[in-house]
C-alpha positions as CSV (number, residue, x, y, z in Angstrom):
1,M,26.3,5.7,-22.3
2,R,24.7,2.3,-22.0
3,S,26.1,1.7,-18.6
4,I,24.7,5.0,-17.4
5,V,21.2,3.9,-18.5
6,I,21.6,0.5,-16.9
7,A,22.8,2.1,-13.6
8,A,19.8,4.5,-13.7
9,V,17.3,1.7,-14.2
10,V,18.9,-0.3,-11.3
11,A,18.9,2.8,-9.0
12,V,15.2,3.4,-9.8
13,G,14.4,-0.2,-9.1
14,M,16.2,-0.2,-5.8
15,A,14.6,3.0,-4.7
16,A,11.1,1.6,-5.6
17,A,11.9,-1.6,-3.6
18,G,13.1,0.5,-0.7
19,T,9.9,2.5,-0.7
20,A,7.8,-0.6,-0.9
21,S,9.7,-2.1,2.1
22,A,9.1,1.2,4.0
23,Q,5.4,1.1,3.2
24,E,5.1,-2.5,4.2
25,A,6.9,-1.7,7.5
26,L,4.5,1.2,8.0
27,A,1.5,-1.1,7.3
28,K,2.9,-3.6,9.8
29,S,3.6,-1.0,12.5
30,S,0.1,0.4,12.0
31,G,-1.5,-3.0,12.6
32,C,-2.7,-3.5,9.1
33,L,-1.0,-6.9,8.7
34,M,-2.8,-8.3,11.7
35,C,-5.9,-8.6,9.5
36,H,-4.5,-8.4,6.0
37,D,-1.7,-10.0,4.1
38,I,-0.1,-9.0,0.8
39,D,-1.0,-12.2,-1.0
40,T,-3.4,-14.2,1.2
41,K,-6.8,-13.5,2.6
42,K,-6.9,-13.3,6.4
43,M,-9.7,-11.6,8.4
44,G,-9.5,-8.9,5.7
45,P,-8.8,-9.3,2.0
46,A,-5.3,-9.7,0.6
47,F,-3.8,-6.3,-0.4
48,K,-3.3,-7.6,-3.9
49,E,-7.0,-8.5,-4.1
50,V,-7.8,-4.9,-2.9
51,A,-5.5,-3.5,-5.6
52,A,-7.1,-5.7,-8.3
53,K,-10.6,-4.8,-7.3
54,N,-9.8,-1.1,-7.4
55,K,-7.7,-1.1,-10.6
56,G,-8.6,1.7,-12.9
57,K,-11.1,3.4,-10.5
58,A,-10.3,7.1,-10.2
59,D,-11.8,7.4,-6.8
60,A,-10.2,4.3,-5.3
61,E,-7.5,6.1,-3.2
62,A,-9.8,8.7,-1.7
63,R,-12.6,6.1,-1.0
64,L,-10.2,3.7,0.7
65,V,-8.5,6.4,2.7
66,A,-11.9,7.6,3.9
67,K,-13.0,4.0,4.7
68,V,-9.9,3.1,6.7
69,S,-9.6,6.5,8.4
70,G,-13.2,6.8,9.3
71,A,-13.4,3.5,11.0
72,K,-16.9,3.1,9.5
73,D,-16.7,-0.3,7.7
74,H,-13.2,-0.9,8.9
75,P,-11.6,-1.2,12.4
76,K,-9.9,1.9,13.8
77,V,-6.3,2.1,12.8
78,N,-3.3,3.5,14.7
79,A,-2.0,5.7,11.9
80,S,-2.2,9.3,10.9
81,E,-4.2,10.2,7.8
82,G,-1.0,10.8,6.0
83,D,0.3,7.4,6.9
84,V,-3.0,5.9,5.8
85,K,-2.7,7.7,2.4
86,N,0.8,6.3,2.0
87,I,-0.3,2.7,2.8
88,V,-3.3,3.0,0.5
89,K,-1.1,4.2,-2.3
90,W,1.2,1.3,-1.7
91,V,-1.6,-1.2,-1.6
92,L,-3.1,0.1,-4.9
93,S,0.4,-0.2,-6.5
94,L,0.6,-4.0,-5.9
């Protein structure tokens, strides 16, 4: 029984890591990593800084998706709205 629980925990961790890698690849292919980095400020804030600033804010995801998709206070991105939502969710999870 214990080995099944351990295997399940490992599988969930690997799946989460795979999803994070996929989201990071999506952010890179969409051009996000030209101005942002995960840990370090570039032209734009670090993604971890964005996550910390928006932690606990119920409207964070919708607000950030609108900001990035609308190209109002953010450069235009080469990603669909669905991809932007996925990237924002990933950033907020950091």
